[in-house]
N, C-alpha and C positions, 0 to 999 in steps of 0.2 A: 271395402266397398268398391262399387262398380259404377260405371259411369256412361253414357252414352256420349257419344265423340263424333261430332262431326266430323269429316275428313276435307281438309281443304283439296280443293282442286273438283274433286269428283261429286263429293256432297253425299256420299256416303254415309248411314251411318252405322258405328261399331260399338258393341262391350269393350269396354277394358278397365280392366284390376286399378284400383290407385296407384298403386306401389309402382306402377309400370309409365305414370304418368310425372313428365319433368315440367319445370318450369323453360318458357318461352321467356328465352331475357328478351323486352322492348328496347330496342335499336333505336335513337333517337338521331337524326342529321347531327356531325361534329359543329354545326353552327348554332342548332338549338342551342343545345349541353355548353359550349362555350358564353351564348348568351345569357343562356342562365345560370350561369359561375360553376358549373359541374365540371369538376377536374377529375383525371387518374392519374396515376403515377407517372412520371418523367420516366420511370424504367419502362414500362407499358407500352408508352406511345413510341420511346426507340425500338422495340419487340415489333408494332404494329409498320412503322413510317418502312424498317430495315425486311419485315419481311416483304414488302410489297415490292422494296426496292431493289432487292437481290433476285426477285420472279420475276422482273424487266429485266434486268439487267443478264440474262440471261440469253436473250434474245439479240443482245446487241454482238454487233460485226466485232471479233476480235476479242470477247470474254477468254477464249479458251487461256492469255496470258493469267488471267485472273485465277482460274479456276482449276485448272489444271496444273500434274504433277513435272511443270514442265516451264523452262523461258525461252518460247520460240523467239527468232532470228526475224528481222522484220522480212525478207523472203517468204518465211513459210506464213506470215501470217498473211501478208498480200497473197499468194495460192488462195490460201483459204474464203479471204472476200471475194476475188474475182469467181471462186466454184460456187459460192454463195451466193452470190449476186446473179444468178443467171439462174433463168426459168427452171430449168430443169440443171442437175448437178452431174454432169455427162460429159468427162474429161478427159484427156489421155494426161496422169502428170510424170513427166520423164525428166525432171530435175536429174543432175549426175550424181553419182552418188558420193554420199556422203553430207547433203543436203536434205537429208532428213525429209522424204517421200511420208514415210510412215508417219510420221508427228502432224507431216500437212492432211496425211487420209484419218487422222485422228481427231484434228481440229474441226474439220469438216465434217464428219461423223457429229458428234459430241455438239456441234453448235445446231446441224439438226436437230438434231433429239433435243434440243432446250425451246427449239422454237414449237414440237407436236408434231407429229404424224410418219414420225418416225418408229415402226410397230416390228417389222423383221428386215434384218440385215445379214447379209452373206458374206463373208470373205474368203478370197481360195487363194493359196499360198502354194508355194514348193513346199513339200515335205520336210525340211530340215529348218523351214521358219519357221513353222505353224504356231511353236511354240510361242517361238520370239513375240511373234504378235498375238497371243496369247495373254501373256505377261506385257505386252507395253501396253493394249488398251485396257487393262484392269490396272495395272499400278499408275498409269501418268493420268486416264481418262476418266476412270471408276466407271466402266463397263466391260464387265461381267461377260464372259461369252462361255460358248461351249462348244468342245472340241471335236467333229466328228471325221475321224481321216483311219478307225479302224472297223473292220466288223463287228467286235464286240462293243466298242462304244457304241454305234448306232444297237444293234439289238439291245442294250441295258436303256439306249432311251425310247426305243419302243413298247420295250416291256414298262417303263413309266407309263407311256403315254397309254398306256390302254386301249390299244386298240388307233388311239389316233396318228396322223404323218406326225414321227418327231421331228422333220424340219420345220411344221406350222410352230406346234408347241412349244418347240426352244427359238424362240426368236431372235437372240444372237446367235450366228453359228460361224465356226472356221470349219474348212474343210480344205484337202489337198489337193493338188493338181491329179495325180496320181490315181486317188482315190474316185477321182470324176473318169478318168481316163478308163480306168480298169473294174467300174460300177457302173456301166450304162445303165442297167437293170433298174438303177435308182435313180435315175434322172427323173420320169414322171414323178416321182415324190416332193422333187424340187422344183418341177413348173408348176403343182400345184399351191405354191406357198406365191404370195404378193406380195414378192421382194421390195422393199423400199428404196435400198440400196446395196449394192454388188462393186465390191469390192476385190480389184483381181491384180497381186501381186507378180513380181518377173511376170506382166505380161506376155512377151516376147515370145512366151513357150507358146502363145497358143497362135497358132501359124495357119495362114495359108498362103501358098504361092501358085504360082500362075504354071501352068503345066501347057505352053499351047498358048493358040492364040483364044480359044473359048471354056478349057478346059482349067482348074482348079484343085491340086491339092489341101485337103485342111488335116491338121490336127484333131484327135478327139474331143478335146480341151476346145479348140475352136469352135468344131461345132456344136457343144453345149453353150458356148458361150451368146452362138447365132440365135439356140431359142430361147434362152434367158432374158438375152436385151430388152426386146420388145418387153416382156413382162414385166421391169424393173423402171419402175421412173427414176434411179441417177443410175451409172456407172463411173466407175473410177477405173480406169486402166492405169497401173504402175511399171513402167521400165524404164532404165536408167539408157537402154540401151536403141531409141529411133533411127539415131542418123547410121548403124551399124548394120539396119533392118536391109531386106531387101525392098523396093520401091512395092511391090504386089503386098508383100508381107506388113506395111505401112500402110498402104491404103485397107489392108483388110482390117486391122485395127479402129483405123475411123472411120472405115464404114459400120463396123458393133455400135459408134456412139451415135454420129445421126448420117443414114445408108444413103439420106436424100442431099448431105453436103456435095459428094461429088456426083456426076450422075454415072461414073464407068472410071474404069480405070485409067484410058487415056484421058480420059477429061481429067484427075488429079493430077497424070504424069505431064500432062499440058499446063496447069496453074503451076508445079513444083517447077517446071522449069521458068515460068514467067514472074516466079517471083524474083531469080537474080536480078529480072530488070526493075521490078518492082522495090526493092531494101534497094536499088544506084538511084531513082529520083528520089526515094524519102531522105536518102543519103547527101542529097544535092541541095533539098530542101533546106536540112537540119542545118546543113553550113552553105548558108546561099550568100551571106556577106562573106566568104573568104570564095568563091572562084570567082574565076576572068571574068571580064565583062562580055565576052561570048557565050562562054557557059552558060552565063543567070540569062540572057535573052534566050538562049534555046532552051533552058528549063520553063523558063515561064513559059513559051511558045505550047511544047510540050504537056504543060499542065492545061492552058484553056483551050486546049486539043480533045483534053481527054472526057469524054461525056461519059463513060461511065462511072467515076469515082463522084458524081454528084459536087462536084469541088464551086464554090461562091466566088465569084470573078473580084470584089472585093478583097476577097483572101489574098488571091493570086497575086493583086496590084502590091499589099502589102506586105509582103513575104520579106522585103528588104529594111522596113523598118520598123514592122511589128513582131514581137515573139511570139504572141497570140495567135497570129496570122498563122507564121509557123505551123506551129501546134495542132490549131486546125485541121489546117492543108495534112501534113501528117497524120494524122489521127482518121482523115477522110480515107485516105490514100489507104492506113493501114486496114480498114474495113474490106480492103479484093483480096486480102490476104486470107483465104477461106482455112486453111492449116491452124493458122494461130486461135482462129474459135474457139476448134476444142481443143489444139494441144499445148501445154505449158512446158517450157523447159528450161530451167537456171541452170548457169556453170560455174563453178566456182572459181574461174579468175573473173570474172566480173563480179560475183557478191563480194571474195573477200575476207582475209578477218579469219584465216585457218592457221593453224602449226604445220613444221614439216612434219617429214617423215626423213629417220635417219637409221637407214637400215646399214647391217655390221655382219659380216660374217665371221664365224668360229670353224674352223677347216681342224678336223680332227683325226689323225692317220690311223689306221686299219695297222695292229699287229701282223706280224705272221701269223698266228695261230687263227685269227681270224677275217683273215683275209681267207685261208685256206676255206674257214667255213663258209663264206660269200659265196664262193668259188664254187664250191660243194653243190650249195642251198642252189644257183641259179640253173647247174647241170643240172641236178633233182626235178626242179618245175620245168623247166625243157622236155624232156625225157616225158614224163608224166602227161603232160600237157599233149605232145604231139603223138602220144598211144590214146588217148582218148577221143572217144567218137564226138561228132562234129554237134550233135545235140546237146551233150554235155558241159563243152566247150567254156562257156560262158561262166558257168556258174564255178567248175573246177577252177578255167584260170582267176578268179575274184579269190579262192581260198588259196591257190599258191602264191598269188602275189601277196595276199595277208599274213602271208609266213615271211617271205622278204620286208614290208614295210616292218616287223615288231623286229625282226633283226636288227635294222638301223634305228629303232627307234631305244630298243633293250634288248642284254643278251636275257635279262631275266624275264622277259615279254616272251621272246621268243622261245627259251625252254620251255617254259609255261605251257605254252601253245601246244607245242608238240608234243608233249608227255600227256595235256589233255585229249589230241587228236591222236594218239594212242591208246590210251585209255577207250575213247569211241569206238574205234575200229574194233578193239578186241572183246568188247560187251556186247558187240550187234551180230544177233544168230542169224536174224535174218534182212533181211532187204530191206528199205521205207523208201518213199519216191522221193527227189529230190526237193529242196524246199521251194514253194514255188513266188521267186521273185523275177520281176521285172528286172533290166538294164540300169533303170531311173532308181528304183531303190537299192539295187546295188550298191549304186554310187552316192546316194543322196542318206542311208541312215548313218546312224552313228556306229564306227567302227567297230566296238564291244558289240551291237550287236549284232551286225554284219558276220561276227565272225561266229556268234552263239549260232546264227540261222544255217547259216555252214556248216558248222560240224556235224549235220547228221547227213553230211556226202560222203559215200562210200563206193569202195570199189564196185566197177561195173562183174567181177570177178573174184569166186577166191584166191584165186590167182593171182590177182591184180592186185588184193588186199593183203595178201602177205607181202608182195613186193614191196609195199607203201610203205609198213610195216617195216619192213628191214631198214628201209633206206631214211627211214627217222628215225627208226635206232642209231645210224649211222651219224645223223645228223650231228644227235644227242652226243654222242661216245664224241666228236668235236668240240661239240659247244661245254661241254661240262668243266673242262680241264680249264678253261681260261677264267682267273681271277683280274685281271688288271683291266678298269676301267677309265680311259683315258677321256669317258664325252663326259660321265657326274665329275672328272676332277678337274677339267675345261671351265662346268661350271661352278662350284665352289670357288672358284680362282677368283670368277665375274664377279659370283655373289660379292666377295670379299672386296671388291675394288667398286663395286656403283654405286654403294651410298656415297664416295668421295668426288662423284659427278653433279651436275645439274638439274638429271635429273629425277630427284629423291630416289629415298631409299627402297620405294614398296616396286615390288616385282611379282606380273602374272608368269607364270609358267606354262605354255599349252602342251598338252602328251595327248595322241591319237587314245590312247589305250590306257585301261586302267592298272594294269600288270605294271605298266611304268610309272605309270602317277604311285601306285602301293609301294614301288620303288623304291620314289624317288621323296616319298616323304618319308620310309624308313629312314632313309639316308641325311636327310636335313633336318629334321626334327628338334634334335640334341643340339644344335648349334641356330636354327633360326626358328621365330615364331612364325609358322605356317601352317596354313590352314588348305582344304581338299575341298572342293566343287567336284563332281560330276553326275552321271545321271540314275546311276544305285540309290541317291538320297532322295530322302522324303520332300514336299514342296518344304517342309518346316524344317527339317538339317539343310538346307540350302539357302533360302533366306537367311538362317545362322548364320551362314559361312560366306556369304557375300556380306551381311553387316558388319560382322568382326573384320574384313579388310577393309571396307567405305573407310571405317570409324579409325582404321588407322592401331586394332587390337596385334592383327600379323602383320608380317613385313610381306611374307610371300603366299603368292593364292598360287595352287598345282591343280589345274584343270584340263578335262578332256573337250569333248567338239562340245557337248553341253552349256561350257561355257561362252560358247559364239551365241547366243539364245537369249539373247531380251536382256541382259544381266549390261548394267553400263558401267563398264570399270575407269571412267574419266580422269576417278580421281590419281588412278597412277600412268607412270608415262616408260616404263618399261616392258618388254615385251620379250619372252623366251619361247620362240620354236624350237623345244628339244627335239620335236619330229616333223617331220612336213609330209601334208598332207597331199596326195597329186593331184587334188584339183584346185588350182587357184583360186576358184570361186572362195574356198574353203577359210586359205590365207586372207583371204581380204574377207571376209566375216569375222576371224581371229581379228585381228589387225583395227578394227570396224570398233569392236568394241572400247577401245582406249582412243583411236584417232576419229572421236566424232564432237558432235557441235558440244562445246562446253570442256574440254580440252584447254587449258592454260598450258604448256608447257609444248616441245616439240619432242615426240615419240621416240623412242631409240626401241627400234626390233632387232635382235640379236634370232640369226638364223644358224642350226648346229649343222653340219655338214661333215657325214664321214667320206675321208677321200677313196674318189674312185668308185662309187655308189650313184645311183639312180639319182638321187637326191641332188647329189653335187653338181650336177648336170645339170635338174630343171633350175636347181640356184642360178647359175650362169644364164639361162634363158631370161627365167625371170626378171634377176638381179638385175646382170649387168647390160644383156640387151636390151630390155622391153622396160628396165626400171617399175617393174610391178610393185615394188615396196616404198617406191618413191612416191608413188600417184597411184589414186585410185584405180581398180580396175575392172569395178562391176558393169561398167558400158560397153567391155568387151566379152563378155559370155557368152555370145554367137560364136566368137574364136576361138575363146579358150576355155568353155565348157566342158569342152566333151575332149581335152588334154588327159584327163586318168586314164579315161578305154583305150584312149590312142598309145600312148607308153604301154599300156601294158599289155595290148597286142605286139606291139614291136619287141617289149623285150619276148616274149614267150613263144614268137615264132621265127625269130632270127638268132645264130645261132652265135657265138661269141663275135668270130670273126666281123659277120657283117652287122652287129647291133652297133657299135659304131658311125657307120658308115649309115644306116637306115638314119639314126637318131639324130645325126648331123646335117640330116635331107630334111625331118620334120622339124627339125627346130629353124633352117633357116624359112621353111613356109610359112610358119607360126607371126614368126619375126618379121616378114615379107608382108603377113595379111593386117600388123597389129600395125606397122608404122602407115600402112595404106590408110585402116579403118581412121589412125588420127592426122593424117594428113585432109582425109575425106570431111571430117567435123571441123577444122579449120576454113579448109576452103566453102561449104555449107554456110557458114554463120550466117544468122539470119539476123538483121536486126528491128525485122517487125514482131521477129518470136522472141527475142530478145526484150523487148519493151514491154512488150503486154506480159511475158510471164514475171516481170518484175518493174514496173513502171513505179520512178521514184516520187513522180508525179501525182499521182492518185492513190497513192498509199494513206489509206485511212492508217494512221500510227493512232495507234489505241493507246488515249492516254495514259502516261504513269500515274497521274494525282489519282484516275478511276480506278484502275488496277490495283492500286493500292486500299485505295478508297471500299472496292469489293474486296479485296483479301482482309482489312482488317476488321471492316463490319461483319462481314461474316463469320470469324473468328470471336469477337464481341458477342454476336447472337447467339450460337451456340450455348460459348458458354454460360452466359445467360440465362438462357429460358431453360437450357437443361435443370442444372441445380430448381429454379422455381417451379419444376412440375415435380420436384420430389424427386428427380433421379440421381443416384450415388454415385459421385464424383470423386475418382482419387487419381493424385499424381504422379505419373509415375516418374516422368525427367520432366526437360525442359518443353512446355510447351504438347508434351502427351498425356492421356490423359487413361484412365479405366472407369467404365462405367455401367453401373448395373441398374437396372429400368425392374420398378418396384411394380407391385401389382394393382395400386392404385397412377401408374401413370397413364396421363390422358390421352399419348398420340398413338393412334393405329401404326406399329411398325412390320413394317414388310418382313417374313421368313428369313429373309437373309441377312438380317441384322443381327448380329450373335447377343446372347445376355451372359457374361456380362463381353464390353465389347472393348478394345484398346482403340485409338485414337488420337489423332491431331486435326484441331482443326486452323493451325497455322501452315502457309504455305511453305514459310520458310524451312519450318521444320521437315515440313514431308520433303523439301528439295534435299535436305539435307540426310534420311533416313528413306528409304524406301521401302522399307519392312512394315511402317505402320500404316490404317489407313488413314487416306486423308479425308477429311469431312467438307465436301464444300459442295459446292451448286453437281449434282449427278450423281451423288451418293445415296444413297436409299435411305440413311438416318438421316442426314440433311436436310432431302427433302419433304422427307414428311413431317418434320418440323415448321418447314416455310411455310407448307398446305396447312397445318395447323392454325397458322397464325394469319392465314390471309380467308378461312371457314368460318363459318360457321360459330363453331367453338370458341373463336374470339372475338367473335364481331361486336361483342359492346365492350373491348378493351381497348384500350391505347386510342379513344377518340379526341381525349382534349388533354390537356396539360397546361400545368407553367412549367417554363422552363427558364433557367438562368445558366446561359452560357458565359465562357470564359475566351475572353479577345482583347487582346492589347489595341488591337489596327481598328475595333469597331464599336469599343466597351463606349456606352452609354446610349443605347439603341434601345430604343422600349416598342414595342408594336405587335403586330402578329404574322402567324406563317400560319400559311393554305397552303397545305400537302395536296397534291392534286397527281389522279394518273389519267397520263394521256394515252391513247389511241390513236396509232394511226394506219388506216386504212388502205394500203397500197397493193403495192406485189403481194404481200403478207401482211399481216397487222404484227406491227409488236408496239411496246407500250415502253414508257418513259413515267418516271416519278420527277415532279416539276417541284420545289419546294417556293415558296413567294411567298417575299418578308416585307410588308408593307410598316410603316412607322405610321406613327399619331398623329401625321400632317398628311395622309395620307400618299407618299413616295414611296415606289419599289424600289427596294435594294437588290438588284440581281446579282451584285456581286456577295450576298449573303448566303447565297445558295449552297453553295460546299460547305460554309461551316454549319448551316444547318441537318446536314445529311450525316457530317462528319462526325460531331459532336455528340457524345454520353455524358449527358446531366444529369445526374440524381442525385443532385444539392439543394435543399430548401431555396428558395429565393432572398436574397437579403431583405434586412428591415425595409420597412416602408414602402413595401412591391405591391401589398394589399389592394385588388381592385375596387374593394370598395367605395376605395376614395372619389371613384368615378360614378357612384352613385346609380342615378336614373336613366343617363346615359350610355352604360355599358353597352346593352343591347343595340341600341344604334350605333354606337362605334362599331361593334360586332358585323351591325348588317352593312352598315358601308365598306366595312374594309374588305369583308369577302366580296362585295361587287365591285368591288375598282379592283380586286385580286385575279377574279376571272374576263373581266374585261380587258386587263393588261396582256394573261393569257391568250386570250382571244387573238387579242392585235399581233401578238409574237408568232404566235402561233399561223394564222392566215400569209404572214409575211414571208414564213419557212414553205407553206405550203405552194404557194407560184411558183417555185423553184421547184419542188418535187413534181409540180404539174406537167411543165415542161419538160423535163425528163420523161415523163409518167407516157407523155404523147408521142417521144421518139422511141421509146423501148415497143409502146404498142404497136406500130407498123410494124419494127424488125421481127418484133414476136411473130404476130400476126401472119407475116410471108413466111417464116420458119415452121408455124404449124401447118399452114397449106402444103408447103412444100414434104413434109414428111408424111403429113395423111395419104396427100397426092402416092407417094411412092408409096407407101401401104397398101393402098386402098387399088392402088396395077397389081401389087405382084398377090395381094388378097383376086382380083378377078382371073390374075394368069391359072391359081392353084384349082379356082374353081370350072375352068374350061378345061385342064386335065384332066380334073376326077370325072368331067362331068363326058369327059371323050372316051375314058377308060369301062365306066359304066356302063354306058350305051353299047359299047362292044360287046362286054361282058353278056349284057342282059339279050343280045341279040345270038351270041354264042349255044350252040347245043351242049356244048362239051363237060365233064360230070366238075373236073376240076376248076373252071372257068364260075360253077353256076357256086362249088363253093367258096370261092372268096369273093364272092358279088357281096356278101353283106358288111362285109371288111371294108369294100369302097364307096358302099351307100354309105354308110357312118361316115369314113372320110370326105365324099363329098356334103355331108351333111355339116361336119365341121367347118369345114373352108365356108361353106356359106356362112355357120353360126358367125364366125373369126372376124367376117366381111362386114357383118352387122354390126359386132361389136367394134370395129374397128372406125366406120361412120358416125357412131354413137359418141365414140372418144371425143372423133373430131369435134362435132356438135357440142361437146360438154369443152373440150378445150378451148374452145372458140368462144362460150359463152363465160366460162369463169374469165378469159382475160378481159372479154367486155365489161367483165363486173367490177375488173381491177382498173381500171382506166381511167375512172373516177378516182382522186386521192383526196380522202377525208378528214378530219379527227374527230373526237368526241372529246369530254373530261368529264374524268371523276372525283369528287372532291376525297381523300382519304382521311384525314383527320385536320386538327384545327388546336393554335396552340398561341397563347397569351405568354411575349419571350424577349426576356431583357438579358444584353449582354453588359458586363463585368470587368474592369479590367484584373489581370491574371493576382493574387495576394502579394503586398508587398510594392505594387506598384502604384504611383499617382494619379 
């Protein structure tokens, strides 16, 4: 049978088969249903209420504490609050190393995503940190990203995109500094994307420095950011090194964020110089009552004559008697600190709560045969390097240094490397090009990957090849007879002792080379429970290895540098550097896997050093002279970042006699620069910057009860709804499930949700086991379940219920619950769920709000609770209670709106000025580009030269683009001002979600 159906809205008539027709549920209002005595189950009431509650909760500042696989520190949530409260998330996040800038960026990303409108996100990292970002965003924040850092990956993505821009199709993308630097041909594709947020890690690599009065030199990365910055709504620049940068480089980073904040570099410098006096004045105000009388008079006079800060005379008069007046004066003065408007920098000494690093050196003496081999290798390296053409020296130099580093790692690694090199040389009949590697790629990649890339390098001539093979065979002749391994013997002795210390018995052993890793696994596995972790493992095998170690199933983890990428190993507090990278930043990354937020014990760092080697000299400089193992050194990257290349050059270009002298001079210079940088950091301590980076007064401490409620209710919600929708749940272990979805499962799931899926909905379990998926806000399965429960499919369910709650404190309550969704309209619309409890006398009970949201009451009401006893009064009781609840909620929200409107008025003035300033700057730049392009077009049009006429169309397009861009800037300014005006009026609206009859009884057995 077929029916003629009039379509809602359009009025069109369509012929539809009966089988395709579905009944439309008639949804009455909760008040109507409650008045009619129609009740749904308490379970459905809980699911509906909780779905709306959790959907609203994702918009709360600080919600990441409840829904991410982290326990954020207060300063991290403050940083997120600070950025999220700004109209545009454009900040320089400059916390010291170890304070969790990645976590801060993740919290900001997660909360922006939860609020909606965050469609395209680009993360730009150094090559060696891209996997770490990929892993941490996925595991901690349920944010999956695509990694575009190799030609093969991007070509595959381009193929999958069916001709579309792969950077558009893949909405979350991580790429590397190196890729952007060496693939400028892809910039146009990236600049086509309407990026909502761009995150740049180690942003100090985006350098632009002043070269003369009006000349600037910029890296490719900086030039790319110059182009993408105006096209992105949000920009987060992460660096731990702002105070070590040249002032012009810091100014350039700030200009990327807000080009109108300082009109010129000279204005930036003048403001920075003035900050010292500003900080001194703020310090005097803060401790005003401790100042001598003469200084108090001088401070008051200075404040009274300072017209730029907009100080209130009454506050100045009360700074000796009122803390609130002092705070207001300080806040007004701090507004003049322009740099703190875009820069956030926290320091460990102010945050506190960190464990110590305890470095220890295990010196291993060389035997005579080992010393002979080491010296012969050094001679071979120098001789081959000097006979190599300058064009090939970088490639050859890294290959030769690789031999030396493998020898000091383990004899096994050295022998296997030389054998492979000889085999490759003998097998190559024809010359192949040298691998196309840059200096950054040579130092950033995993040591084994680098070795493989360099293994294709051959001599420039057959004679040179024969000489190299002969020399390598000589090295093998010296190496093969060596049987004693003093380094391994010391490691075994250390492992026997460590379990008797306070550091625990688990140990992480780092090595650069898989040959050494394999050797250690062979030697340790017979007497110790040990597991390996390296870049050659599959993702699943990596997860299993880390899971076994973090759960305590094995005592020792032997890992290459891949273990420094993203995996958190703070369950362990003993780190062994079996060999030492020559790049101090890689050492810091190793230590950072253990010495991080969440570490409960001091971290013991054991460094092996072979006597008389380059590594021993590095340990002396890094350990004894600049204390790199006791203090984090990430902020010293501009000084120490080139150490690997510098030492390589010294080693290869100095003869045996001059090497010590040159290396000593280099070490002295490095130590002096580090000491100067640390002194500058202390001298430049900025009270305003410290205060604005983490202000305890303004820190909206995310309520612990709210965190627990979100976490617990989310767990119960998912575990209740899935079986109700006929999903098959099998418990794997504590709070972990394997879930299958049958054909009748009514929720439309994204393709990214597996079937089955192994998952936990418990935050505690997710923190204990990083390998299992965490089903919380942001996870595609969890979000689909929420969407189902607040959508049309569930609209007729959970509207009413009879609730019987258990509470010893509120037993005897009888009345109603009306659950409202309150939408607050201001800078951004936010929702909150407010349950209103009203008793039979008409009294409101706000103290019951938490109980109404917390309790899962799936039991029948007690005897005698039948509402029929109220007879014909019942409907009137419901209507009266609903009216009183609405009146109370309106009065409560109006009181809150008064304060919000005052803040909105202040914010409106400041934001309007910022929009006008920024737009004026961009319009001025746009006019300049139009004028420059117009002059060139005019000159070319008047020229009769053939080559000028050939390029004329290009410049006409450039002029048209500049004119179009200027119009877009003007339109954007108008739109931003209109949006700001619309946000000026703070208001709220309410919607009734459901309603219930509520009785509260004492726990069983209580009087």
